[in-house]
C-alpha positions as CSV (number, residue, x, y, z in Angstrom):
1,Q,18.6,-1.5,-61.8
2,R,15.2,-0.6,-60.6
3,W,14.3,2.6,-58.7
4,V,11.6,2.9,-56.1
5,N,9.4,5.9,-56.9
6,F,9.2,7.5,-53.5
7,S,9.1,11.2,-52.9
8,L,11.4,12.8,-50.3
9,M,9.0,13.0,-47.4
10,M,6.2,10.7,-46.2
11,F,4.0,9.9,-43.2
12,L,4.2,7.6,-40.1
13,R,1.4,6.4,-37.9
14,G,2.3,4.9,-34.5
15,K,1.5,1.4,-33.4
16,L,-0.4,2.0,-30.1
17,G,-3.5,4.1,-30.4
18,R,-4.5,6.4,-33.1
19,Y,-1.2,8.2,-33.7
20,P,-0.8,11.0,-36.1
21,P,1.6,11.1,-39.1
22,W,5.2,11.4,-37.9
23,P,8.4,12.3,-39.8
24,G,11.2,9.8,-40.3
25,K,14.3,9.0,-42.3
26,I,15.3,5.8,-44.1
27,V,18.5,4.4,-42.6
28,S,20.5,1.2,-42.8
29,P,19.2,-1.4,-40.4
30,P,21.6,-3.0,-37.9
31,K,23.6,-5.8,-39.6
32,D,22.0,-8.5,-37.4
33,L,18.4,-7.3,-38.0
34,K,16.8,-9.0,-40.9
35,K,14.0,-7.6,-43.1
36,P,10.6,-9.2,-42.4
37,R,10.1,-12.0,-44.9
38,G,7.7,-11.3,-47.8
39,K,7.4,-7.6,-46.9
40,K,8.2,-4.7,-49.2
41,C,9.6,-2.3,-46.6
42,F,12.3,0.1,-45.6
43,F,14.0,0.6,-42.2
44,V,13.0,4.0,-40.8
45,K,14.4,6.3,-38.0
46,F,11.7,8.6,-36.7
47,F,12.6,12.3,-36.1
48,G,12.4,13.5,-32.5
49,T,12.5,10.0,-31.1
50,E,14.9,7.1,-30.5
51,D,12.7,4.7,-32.4
52,H,13.2,2.7,-35.6
53,A,10.8,0.3,-37.5
54,W,10.4,-1.6,-40.7
55,I,7.8,0.3,-42.8
56,K,5.9,-1.2,-45.7
57,V,6.3,0.4,-49.2
58,E,2.6,0.8,-49.6
59,Q,2.4,2.8,-46.4
60,L,4.6,5.6,-47.6
61,K,3.1,9.0,-48.5
62,P,4.7,12.2,-49.7
63,Y,5.5,15.0,-47.2
64,H,4.8,18.1,-49.2
65,P,1.2,17.6,-50.4
66,H,0.2,16.3,-46.9
67,K,2.1,18.6,-44.6
68,E,-0.6,21.2,-44.1
69,D,-3.2,18.6,-43.1
70,M,-0.7,16.8,-40.9
71,V,0.3,19.9,-39.0
72,K,-3.4,20.9,-38.4
73,I,-4.2,17.7,-36.5
74,N,-1.1,17.6,-34.4
75,K,-0.4,20.1,-31.6
76,G,2.1,18.1,-29.5
77,K,5.4,19.9,-28.7
78,R,7.5,16.9,-29.8
79,F,5.7,16.6,-33.1
80,Q,6.4,20.3,-33.8
81,Q,10.0,19.8,-32.9
82,A,10.2,16.8,-35.3
83,V,8.7,18.9,-38.1
84,D,11.1,21.7,-37.4
85,A,14.0,19.3,-37.6
86,V,12.8,18.2,-41.1
87,E,12.4,21.8,-42.2
88,E,15.9,22.7,-40.9
89,Y,17.4,19.8,-42.7
90,L,15.8,20.9,-46.0
91,K,16.9,24.5,-45.5
92,K,20.5,23.4,-45.0
93,A,20.2,21.1,-48.1
94,K,19.0,24.0,-50.2
95,G,21.4,24.9,-53.0
96,K,23.3,21.6,-52.9
97,E,23.5,19.5,-56.0
98,S,20.7,17.2,-54.9
99,V,17.2,18.4,-56.0
100,S,14.5,18.2,-53.4
101,L,11.6,16.1,-54.5
102,L,9.3,18.1,-52.2
103,S,8.4,20.1,-55.3
104,T,7.4,17.0,-57.2
105,S,4.3,16.1,-55.3
106,H,3.0,13.8,-58.0
107,Y,5.4,11.1,-56.9
108,V,3.2,9.0,-54.6
109,A,4.1,5.7,-53.1
110,Q,0.7,4.2,-53.9
111,S,1.2,4.7,-57.6
112,I,4.6,3.0,-58.0
113,P,4.8,1.7,-61.6
114,P,5.2,-2.1,-61.9
115,H,8.8,-1.9,-63.0
116,C,9.7,0.2,-59.9
117,E,8.3,-2.1,-57.3
118,Q,10.6,-3.8,-54.8
119,T,10.1,-7.6,-54.8
120,D,11.0,-10.2,-52.3
121,S,14.1,-11.0,-54.3
122,D,15.4,-7.5,-54.1
123,P,18.5,-6.7,-52.0
124,E,18.3,-6.2,-48.2
125,P,17.3,-2.6,-47.2
126,S,20.9,-1.6,-46.7
127,S,21.5,-2.1,-50.4
128,V,18.1,-0.7,-51.3
129,Q,19.0,2.5,-49.5
130,R,22.0,2.9,-51.8
131,L,19.8,2.3,-54.8
132,V,17.3,4.9,-53.6
133,A,20.0,7.5,-53.7
134,G,19.7,7.5,-57.4
135,T,17.8,9.1,-60.2
136,V,14.0,9.2,-60.4
137,S,12.5,10.6,-63.6
138,G,15.5,12.8,-64.2
139,F,15.8,14.0,-60.6
140,K,18.8,13.3,-58.4
141,W,18.3,12.7,-54.8
142,E,20.8,11.8,-52.1
143,S,18.8,11.7,-48.9
144,T,15.7,9.8,-48.1
145,L,13.9,11.7,-45.4
146,M,10.3,10.6,-45.2
147,L,7.1,10.5,-43.2
148,V,5.6,7.1,-43.2
149,V,2.4,5.3,-42.1
150,L,3.1,2.6,-39.6
151,S,0.6,-0.3,-39.8
152,L,-1.0,-2.2,-37.0
153,S,0.0,-5.5,-38.6
154,L,1.5,-8.3,-36.6
155,S,4.9,-8.1,-38.2
156,L,5.3,-4.4,-37.3
157,S,3.9,-5.0,-33.8
158,L,6.7,-7.5,-33.3
159,S,9.3,-5.0,-34.6
160,L,8.2,-2.4,-32.0
161,S,7.9,-4.8,-29.1
162,L,10.7,-6.5,-27.3
163,S,10.4,-9.6,-25.1
164,L,13.1,-10.1,-22.6
165,S,13.7,-12.6,-19.9
166,L,14.9,-11.8,-16.4
167,S,16.4,-14.7,-14.5
168,Q,15.8,-14.6,-10.8
169,D,16.3,-17.1,-7.9
170,T,12.6,-17.7,-8.0
171,G,12.4,-18.4,-11.7
172,S,12.0,-16.5,-14.9
173,T,9.9,-13.3,-15.2
174,S,8.7,-12.2,-18.6
175,I,9.5,-8.6,-19.4
176,Q,7.8,-6.8,-22.2
177,A,9.0,-3.4,-23.4
178,A,6.5,-1.7,-25.5
179,D,6.9,1.6,-27.4
180,S,4.2,3.5,-25.5
181,T,4.5,6.9,-27.0
182,A,7.6,8.0,-28.8
183,V,5.3,9.4,-31.5
184,N,2.4,10.6,-29.2
185,G,1.6,14.0,-30.7
186,S,-2.0,12.8,-30.4
187,I,-3.6,10.0,-28.5
188,T,-7.0,8.7,-27.6
189,P,-7.4,9.4,-23.8
190,T,-9.0,6.9,-21.6
191,D,-12.6,7.6,-20.5
192,K,-11.6,6.7,-16.9
193,R,-11.3,9.5,-14.3
194,I,-7.7,10.1,-13.4
195,G,-6.4,11.4,-10.0
196,F,-2.8,12.6,-9.3
197,L,-1.2,13.2,-6.0
198,G,2.1,15.2,-5.8
199,L,3.0,18.1,-8.1
200,G,6.8,18.2,-7.6
201,L,9.4,18.3,-10.4
202,M,8.2,15.1,-12.0
203,G,4.5,15.2,-11.1
204,S,4.0,18.7,-12.6
205,G,5.2,17.7,-16.0
206,I,3.2,14.4,-15.9
207,V,0.0,16.2,-15.1
208,S,0.5,18.8,-17.7
209,N,0.9,16.2,-20.4
210,L,-2.1,14.2,-19.1
211,L,-4.2,17.3,-19.5
212,K,-2.8,18.3,-22.9
213,M,-3.7,14.8,-24.2
214,G,-7.3,15.2,-23.1
215,H,-7.5,13.2,-19.8
216,V,-9.9,14.2,-17.1
217,V,-7.6,14.8,-14.1
218,T,-8.2,15.6,-10.4
219,V,-5.1,16.9,-8.5
220,W,-4.0,17.2,-4.9
221,N,-0.7,18.5,-3.5
222,R,0.4,19.0,0.1
223,T,1.1,22.7,-0.8
224,A,-2.3,23.5,-2.3
225,E,-1.1,26.6,-4.2
226,K,0.8,24.3,-6.7
227,C,-2.6,23.1,-7.9
228,D,-3.7,26.5,-9.1
229,L,-1.9,26.4,-12.5
230,F,-3.4,23.0,-13.3
231,I,-6.9,24.1,-12.3
232,Q,-6.5,26.9,-14.9
233,E,-5.5,24.3,-17.4
234,G,-8.7,22.3,-16.8
235,A,-7.8,20.0,-13.8
236,R,-10.2,19.5,-11.0
237,L,-9.2,20.0,-7.3
238,G,-9.3,17.3,-4.6
239,R,-9.2,18.5,-1.0
240,T,-7.6,15.3,0.3
241,P,-5.9,12.2,-1.1
242,A,-9.0,10.2,0.1
243,E,-11.3,12.5,-1.8
244,V,-9.2,12.2,-5.0
245,V,-9.3,8.4,-4.8
246,S,-13.0,8.3,-4.1
247,M,-13.7,10.6,-7.1
248,C,-11.4,8.8,-9.6
249,D,-11.0,5.4,-11.3
250,I,-7.2,5.5,-11.4
251,T,-5.1,7.5,-8.9
252,F,-1.3,8.1,-9.5
253,S,1.1,9.2,-6.7
254,C,4.5,10.7,-7.2
255,V,6.2,11.9,-4.0
256,S,9.7,12.2,-2.6
257,D,10.6,9.1,-0.6
258,P,9.3,6.0,1.2
259,K,8.0,7.9,4.2
260,A,6.0,10.3,2.1
261,A,4.6,7.4,0.1
262,R,3.5,5.6,3.2
263,D,2.0,8.8,4.8
264,L,0.0,9.5,1.7
265,V,-1.6,6.1,1.8
266,L,-1.9,5.4,5.6
267,G,-2.1,8.9,7.1
268,P,-5.1,11.0,8.0
269,S,-7.5,11.4,5.1
270,G,-5.1,9.2,3.2
271,V,-5.5,7.1,0.1
272,L,-6.6,4.0,2.0
273,Q,-9.7,5.8,3.3
274,G,-10.9,6.4,-0.3
275,I,-10.1,2.9,-1.7
276,R,-13.1,0.8,-2.7
277,P,-13.3,-2.4,-4.7
278,G,-12.1,-1.8,-8.2
279,K,-10.3,1.4,-7.5
280,C,-6.8,1.6,-9.0
281,Y,-3.8,3.0,-7.3
282,V,-0.5,3.6,-9.1
283,E,2.6,4.4,-7.1
284,M,5.1,6.3,-9.3
285,S,7.5,7.3,-6.5
286,T,11.0,5.8,-6.4
287,V,11.0,3.8,-3.2
288,D,12.3,0.5,-1.8
289,P,10.6,-2.8,-2.6
290,E,9.6,-3.3,1.0
291,T,7.5,-0.1,0.8
292,I,5.9,-1.3,-2.4
293,T,5.0,-4.6,-0.9
294,E,3.4,-2.9,2.1
295,L,1.4,-0.5,0.0
296,S,0.3,-3.2,-2.4
297,Q,-1.0,-5.3,0.5
298,V,-3.0,-2.6,2.1
299,I,-4.5,-1.4,-1.1
300,T,-5.5,-4.9,-2.3
301,S,-6.9,-5.7,1.2
302,R,-9.6,-3.1,0.6
303,G,-10.4,-4.6,-2.8
304,G,-8.3,-2.0,-4.7
305,R,-6.0,-2.8,-7.6
306,F,-2.3,-1.9,-7.3
307,L,0.5,-1.0,-9.8
308,E,3.9,0.5,-9.2
309,A,5.2,2.6,-12.0
310,P,8.3,4.6,-11.1
311,V,9.8,6.7,-13.9
312,S,13.3,7.2,-15.2
313,G,14.0,10.7,-16.3
314,S,14.3,14.3,-15.2
315,Q,12.1,17.4,-14.9
316,Q,12.8,18.3,-18.6
317,L,12.0,14.8,-19.8
318,S,8.8,14.9,-17.7
319,N,7.8,18.3,-19.2
320,D,8.5,16.8,-22.7
321,G,6.5,13.7,-22.0
322,M,9.6,11.6,-22.7
323,L,9.9,9.6,-19.4
324,V,10.6,5.9,-19.3
325,I,8.0,4.1,-17.2
326,V,9.0,0.9,-15.3
327,A,5.8,-0.9,-14.0
328,A,5.0,-4.0,-12.0
329,G,2.0,-5.4,-10.2
330,D,-1.5,-5.8,-11.6
331,R,-1.2,-6.3,-15.3
332,S,-4.8,-5.2,-16.0
333,V,-4.1,-1.8,-14.3
334,Y,-1.0,-1.5,-16.5
335,E,-3.2,-1.9,-19.5
336,D,-5.9,0.5,-18.2
337,C,-3.1,3.1,-17.8
338,S,-2.1,2.8,-21.5
339,S,-3.1,6.2,-22.7
340,C,-1.8,7.8,-19.5
341,F,1.6,6.2,-20.0
342,Q,1.5,7.3,-23.6
343,A,0.9,10.9,-22.6
344,M,3.7,11.0,-20.0
345,G,6.5,8.8,-21.5
346,K,8.1,7.5,-24.6
347,T,8.4,3.8,-23.5
348,S,6.9,1.6,-20.8
349,F,8.2,-1.8,-19.4
350,F,6.1,-4.3,-17.4
351,L,8.3,-6.3,-15.1
352,G,5.9,-8.8,-13.4
353,E,5.1,-8.9,-9.7
354,A,5.0,-5.8,-7.5
355,G,8.5,-4.9,-6.2
356,N,10.3,-5.7,-9.4
357,A,9.9,-2.1,-10.7
358,A,11.3,-0.6,-7.5
359,R,14.3,-3.0,-7.7
360,M,15.0,-2.1,-11.3
361,M,14.6,1.7,-10.7
362,L,17.0,1.6,-7.8
363,V,19.6,-0.1,-9.9
364,L,19.1,2.4,-12.7
365,N,19.4,5.4,-10.4
366,M,22.4,3.8,-8.6
367,V,24.2,3.7,-12.0
368,Q,23.2,7.2,-12.9
369,G,24.1,8.7,-9.6
370,S,27.5,6.9,-9.5
371,F,28.1,8.1,-13.1
372,M,27.3,11.7,-12.2
373,A,29.8,11.6,-9.3
374,T,32.5,10.2,-11.6
375,I,31.9,12.9,-14.2
376,A,32.2,15.6,-11.5
377,E,35.4,13.9,-10.2
378,G,36.9,13.9,-13.7
379,L,36.1,17.6,-14.3
380,T,37.8,18.6,-11.0
381,L,40.8,16.4,-11.6
382,A,41.2,17.9,-15.0
383,Q,41.3,21.4,-13.5
384,A,43.6,20.3,-10.7
385,T,46.1,19.1,-13.2
386,G,46.0,22.2,-15.3
387,Q,43.7,20.9,-18.0
388,S,40.9,22.8,-19.6
389,Q,37.5,21.5,-18.3
390,Q,35.8,22.6,-21.5
391,T,38.4,20.7,-23.6
392,F,37.8,17.7,-21.4
393,L,34.1,17.9,-22.1
394,D,34.7,18.4,-25.8
395,I,36.8,15.3,-26.0
396,L,34.4,13.3,-23.9
397,C,31.5,14.2,-26.1
398,Q,33.3,13.0,-29.2
399,G,33.9,9.6,-27.8
400,Q,31.9,6.5,-26.9
401,M,30.6,8.1,-23.7
402,A,28.9,10.9,-25.5
403,S,25.3,11.5,-24.5
404,T,22.8,14.3,-23.9
405,F,23.1,13.6,-20.2
406,V,26.9,14.1,-20.1
407,D,26.8,17.2,-22.3
408,Q,24.0,19.0,-20.3
409,K,25.3,18.1,-16.9
410,C,28.8,19.2,-17.7
411,Q,27.7,22.4,-19.4
412,N,25.6,23.2,-16.3
413,I,28.6,22.6,-14.0
414,L,30.8,24.9,-16.1
415,Q,28.2,27.6,-16.1
416,G,27.5,27.2,-12.4
417,N,23.9,26.5,-13.1
418,F,22.5,24.0,-10.6
419,K,18.8,24.6,-11.0
420,P,17.2,21.3,-10.1
421,D,16.3,18.9,-12.9
422,Y,16.6,16.0,-10.5
423,Y,17.2,16.9,-6.9
424,L,20.6,15.9,-5.4
425,K,18.9,14.8,-2.2
426,H,16.7,12.4,-4.2
427,I,19.6,10.7,-6.1
428,Q,21.4,10.3,-2.7
429,K,18.2,8.7,-1.3
430,D,18.2,6.3,-4.3
431,L,21.8,5.4,-3.8
432,R,21.2,4.7,-0.1
433,L,18.2,2.5,-0.9
434,A,20.2,0.7,-3.6
435,I,23.0,0.0,-1.2
436,S,20.5,-1.3,1.4
437,M,19.0,-3.5,-1.3
438,G,22.4,-4.9,-2.1
439,D,22.9,-5.7,1.6
440,S,19.6,-7.6,1.7
441,V,20.9,-10.0,-0.9
442,N,24.5,-9.9,0.3
443,H,25.7,-8.3,-3.0
444,P,28.6,-5.8,-2.9
445,T,28.0,-2.2,-4.1
446,P,31.3,-0.5,-3.5
447,M,31.1,2.0,-6.3
448,A,27.6,3.1,-5.2
449,A,28.8,3.3,-1.6
450,A,31.7,5.6,-2.6
451,A,29.4,7.8,-4.7
452,N,27.0,8.0,-1.8
453,E,29.6,9.4,0.5
454,V,30.3,12.2,-2.0
455,Y,26.6,13.1,-2.2
456,K,26.4,13.1,1.6
457,R,29.3,15.6,1.5
458,A,27.4,17.7,-1.0
459,K,24.3,17.6,1.2
460,A,26.4,18.8,4.1
461,L,27.4,21.8,1.9
462,D,23.7,22.7,1.5
463,Q,23.3,21.3,-2.0
464,S,20.3,19.1,-1.3
465,D,17.8,21.2,-3.2
466,N,20.1,21.8,-6.1
467,D,20.5,19.5,-9.2
468,M,22.3,16.2,-8.8
469,S,25.2,17.8,-10.8
470,A,25.9,19.9,-7.7
471,V,27.8,16.9,-6.4
472,Y,30.6,18.7,-8.2
473,R,30.8,21.1,-5.3
474,A,31.7,18.3,-2.9
475,Y,35.1,18.1,-4.8
476,I,36.0,21.8,-4.7
477,H,35.2,22.6,-1.0
């Protein structure tokens, strides 16, 4: 048997842009996922993200000797959380039988002896992983945490990109899901001037991350006082939406509903008055496809370029820069927004022509809203039948439905904490729009319709400005 001479920790560089080193862990790949042919590599799970990738052997570097330099050049919150997770793991492992190779910094991937190299005839990585948990120069090691360097090679680009096909009545639309930023502790910001309209729960976190990643941002908000904090962080102030658009190359908007989105563009001193040929406008609000079509037409009629890019997530995910961006419209605008999407989200999808992103986001939020109502119904039924709500949650979180969403929302309900992370009134609006969209194509949405009635009841109980989890109160009043 041959042993690969890797140290315990190594570096990772992201695919899109000049990403910093990032911590990860060798794991067994899915059974149906084959190793790239002819490549000496391992399958790696990155700390602090949901991402995996094949990493070439020659791109591995030890954690300990490089940690100080790595930390110096990375200031991102998620990067620090990932490093903390590694350190916590090592602290817990201390005193166990396995000996950490962090103290043996002379084991470097680039200096693997010939007899230790993996060849194309070696076992698949799932077997290699078991081999790695062996003896290297007298040391035992049972875990294979690592930081790795991710190449820009075609094979790895393919492993981090996913091409899907969405069948529609009008034909087939290509969908590309690209890992925008799961490892975006540091990015190269665009040199284009960025405008942002709307500093609500989602917009505030987005702007904060744009600024942290070095973008030049001009902000506007209907309530001007909300701009003050961002001005202190280095943003510029626009007096009107029209002024922001005229000053900037790309202007993003994130407001509450279709009416607000239309008013922002078509109203007095609105976006349309600042649009000139070549100016880019990106609508991030969750609205109906008809509104998107209207806005796209008026923007492009003035020579502007239009993209819709609603986001899936919450205030916390917005603050953490971990949103999922669903975009459609002008593909060149999508590409121009690359560094912005990297700053604000972990992944972006391009869905083709304008309107597709609105449709997809309404479906996503319809499912989330219906699910939240069902969770609240389960909690109240458990209590009504004499069962412990906490035990219900404990059991739920050990099964197939376990998720951060379920755990956090249920804990908030049990604690009576309904501080908004996603407004109840907004999820009800999304349900209403999704039901209307179903009507337009004669598609039944009975589950969403039932959930919508529960949210309407919660709104009647003055829960509109609370978190969506406050739908729970509709069942107890």
